[in-house]
C-alpha positions in Angstrom: 22.4 31.3 -2.3 19.0 31.5 -0.9 16.3 28.2 -1.2 14.9 28.5 -4.3 11.3 27.1 -4.8 10.2 25.9 -7.7 6.5 26.5 -8.7 4.7 24.6 -11.6 3.7 27.7 -13.5 3.9 31.1 -12.2 0.8 33.0 -12.7 -1.1 35.6 -10.8 0.6 36.4 -6.9 2.1 33.2 -6.2 5.8 35.2 -6.4 3.8 37.7 -4.1 2.8 36.2 -1.3 5.9 33.9 -0.2 8.0 36.7 -0.8 5.7 38.9 1.9 6.0 36.3 3.7 9.9 36.0 3.5 12.0 37.7 0.7 15.0 35.7 0.6 14.0 32.8 -1.4 14.4 32.7 -5.3 11.3 31.1 -7.8 12.1 29.4 -10.7 8.6 29.1 -13.0 9.0 25.7 -14.3 6.1 26.2 -17.0 8.9 27.3 -19.1 10.3 23.5 -18.9 6.9 21.7 -19.7 8.2 20.6 -23.3 11.6 20.5 -21.8 10.8 17.8 -18.9 14.3 15.8 -19.6 16.1 19.3 -19.1 14.3 19.5 -15.4 16.9 17.5 -12.7 19.4 19.7 -13.8 16.8 22.6 -13.9 15.9 21.7 -10.1 19.4 20.1 -8.2 19.4 23.0 -6.1 15.8 23.4 -5.4 14.3 23.8 -1.6 10.7 23.3 -2.6 7.8 22.9 -5.1 4.6 24.7 -5.0 2.0 23.0 -7.7 -0.2 26.0 -8.3 -3.9 26.2 -9.6 -5.2 26.8 -13.3 -6.9 24.5 -15.7 -9.1 21.1 -15.2 -6.9 18.0 -15.1 -7.5 15.6 -17.6 -9.9 12.8 -16.3 -8.0 10.1 -18.6 -5.8 10.5 -15.6 -7.8 9.0 -13.0 -9.2 7.0 -15.5 -12.3 8.5 -16.0 -12.0 9.8 -19.6 -15.2 9.4 -20.2 -15.7 12.5 -18.5 -14.2 15.0 -20.5 -17.6 16.5 -21.9 -17.8 17.6 -18.3 -14.3 19.2 -17.9 -13.5 22.7 -18.9 -10.0 22.8 -20.3 -7.2 21.2 -20.4 -3.4 21.7 -20.4 -2.3 18.3 -20.9 2.0 19.3 -20.8 0.9 20.7 -18.1 -0.5 17.6 -16.6 2.5 15.5 -16.8 4.7 18.3 -15.8 3.0 18.5 -12.2 2.8 15.0 -12.3 6.8 14.6 -12.7 7.8 17.7 -10.8 5.7 15.6 -7.3 6.7 12.7 -7.9 9.9 14.9 -8.0 9.8 15.4 -5.1 8.6 13.0 -3.3 11.4 10.7 -5.0 13.7 13.2 -3.3 12.4 14.5 0.0 11.6 18.1 -1.1 8.3 19.7 0.5 5.4 19.6 -1.6 2.5 22.1 -2.0 -0.9 21.8 -3.7 -2.9 24.7 -3.9 -6.6 24.4 -6.3 -5.1 22.2 -8.8 -1.8 21.2 -7.4 -4.3 20.1 -4.0 -6.0 17.9 -6.8 -3.4 16.2 -9.4 -0.7 15.0 -5.8 -4.1 13.2 -5.3 -4.6 12.4 -8.9 -0.5 11.2 -9.0 -0.7 9.2 -5.9 -4.2 7.0 -6.2 -7.1 9.6 -5.9 -9.6 10.3 -7.8 -12.2 13.8 -8.6 -15.0 15.5 -8.5 -15.8 16.4 -12.0 -17.9 18.7 -11.9 -19.1 20.1 -8.4 -23.0 21.8 -9.0 -23.8 18.5 -11.3 -22.6 16.3 -8.8 -23.7 17.4 -5.0 -26.5 19.0 -6.8 -28.2 19.9 -3.2 -25.2 20.8 -2.1 -26.3 25.0 -0.8 -22.2 25.6 -0.5 -20.8 28.2 -3.0 -17.0 27.1 -4.7 -16.6 28.6 -7.9 -16.4 32.2 -8.0 -19.3 34.2 -8.5 -19.1 37.4 -10.9 -15.9 37.1 -11.5 -14.8 37.2 -7.2 -13.4 33.9 -5.4 -16.6 32.4 -3.2 -16.3 32.7 0.8 -17.1 29.7 2.7 -15.9 28.0 6.0 -13.8 25.3 6.4 -13.6 22.6 9.5 -10.6 20.9 9.9 -9.9 17.8 11.8 -8.0 18.4 14.9 -4.8 15.4 15.2 -4.2 16.6 11.7 -1.1 18.1 11.0 -3.4 20.7 9.0 -4.1 21.5 12.4 -0.3 21.9 13.6 -0.3 24.0 11.0 -3.6 26.5 11.7 -4.6 26.1 15.0 -8.0 26.1 14.6 -10.9 24.3 13.9 -12.5 26.9 12.0 -11.9 29.4 9.4 -13.4 31.3 6.7 -11.5 30.5 3.4 -12.0 32.3 -0.3 -13.2 29.3 -2.8 -12.9 28.7 -6.9 -13.4 25.7 -8.8 -15.7 23.0 -9.7 -14.0 20.0 -9.5 -12.2 18.3 -6.2 -10.5 15.5 -5.0 -13.4 12.4 -5.0 -11.5 9.5 -3.7 -9.4 10.2 -1.3 -6.1 8.3 -2.5 -5.2 5.2 -0.4 -1.3 6.8 1.1 -3.2 10.2 2.2 -6.3 11.2 4.2 -9.1 14.4 4.3 -7.0 17.5 6.9 -10.3 19.4 6.3 -13.7 20.1 4.5 -15.7 22.6 3.7 -19.8 22.5 5.1 -20.7 20.9 2.2 -18.6 17.5 2.2 -16.6 17.9 0.2 -12.6 17.3 1.4 -10.2 20.6 1.1 -7.3 19.3 2.8 -5.4 16.0 2.6 -2.0 14.8 3.5 -0.3 11.4 4.4 -1.8 9.8 6.5 1.4 8.1 8.2 3.9 11.2 7.2 7.0 9.0 8.3 6.6 6.7 5.3 7.4 9.9 3.2 10.0 11.9 3.1 9.3 15.1 3.1 6.4 17.8 4.0 3.3 17.2 2.4 0.2 19.5 2.1 -2.6 20.0 -0.2 -5.3 22.5 0.2 -8.4 23.9 -2.3 -8.2 26.7 -1.2 -6.1 29.9 -2.4 -3.7 31.4 -0.4 -1.9 33.8 -2.4 -5.1 35.6 -3.2 -6.5 35.7 -0.1 -7.4 39.5 1.2 -6.9 38.8 5.0 -3.0 38.4 4.7 -2.7 37.5 8.2 -5.0 35.0 8.0 -4.1 31.5 9.7 -5.2 29.7 5.8 -2.5 32.3 4.0 0.4 32.8 6.1 0.8 30.0 8.7 0.1 27.6 5.4 3.0 30.1 3.6 5.1 30.3 6.9 5.6 26.9 7.5 6.5 25.3 3.5 9.0 27.7 3.5 10.3 26.8 6.6 10.5 23.4 6.0 12.3 24.6 2.4 14.6 26.2 4.9 15.5 23.0 6.2 15.8 21.0 3.4 18.5 23.8 2.4 20.1 24.2 5.2 20.0 19.4 5.6 21.2 19.6 2.0 23.5 21.9 2.5 22.5 23.9 -0.9 25.1 27.0 0.1 
């Protein structure tokens, strides 16, 4: 058997990215079960890692801002429910958990944080482009906080990353801290304040490592590699073979 990586919604090239780093894994697309969450425990019993991917805006009612609905884009409430379930399942069972873009944001929401609903209108003085331009990801620098898990992974305090979002982490959940920022102060990564209080590897990142052009950039390769290493450790420790 191979370690199974559960992906909340298989789209674009998340599977290609992970398989390029380590082809000895299997991928499970959890979106197929979004209408039947009761089936998930059986489907996930042999999963070694959970990846929450990018996508639509999150329902603002989930972080107490129902009145912000007019400023949100298209919602997928069944996906919201699925991903909240997956995050809670990962936390309860010590399964390595990685959130990308929307996944980073809903991880913060799941643990009690809020979101910036629309960066262009909520931060009009920002001179950093976070959303796509002419259909292509924007790019900007990333400032990484030293003495964090992310710094240990990337071994750098500054990198260039891609960007494609109009929402972002607002108030950080009580159990989390920011480990990277954009030059305008937008939170670009979150991780536990006290890792020992969780049973698993947890990381949320705002950029899209799965579609970065430079496949050797630490912000893509190292992120995927460490996540899969943690999944392999879980696989062996729990004898999922």
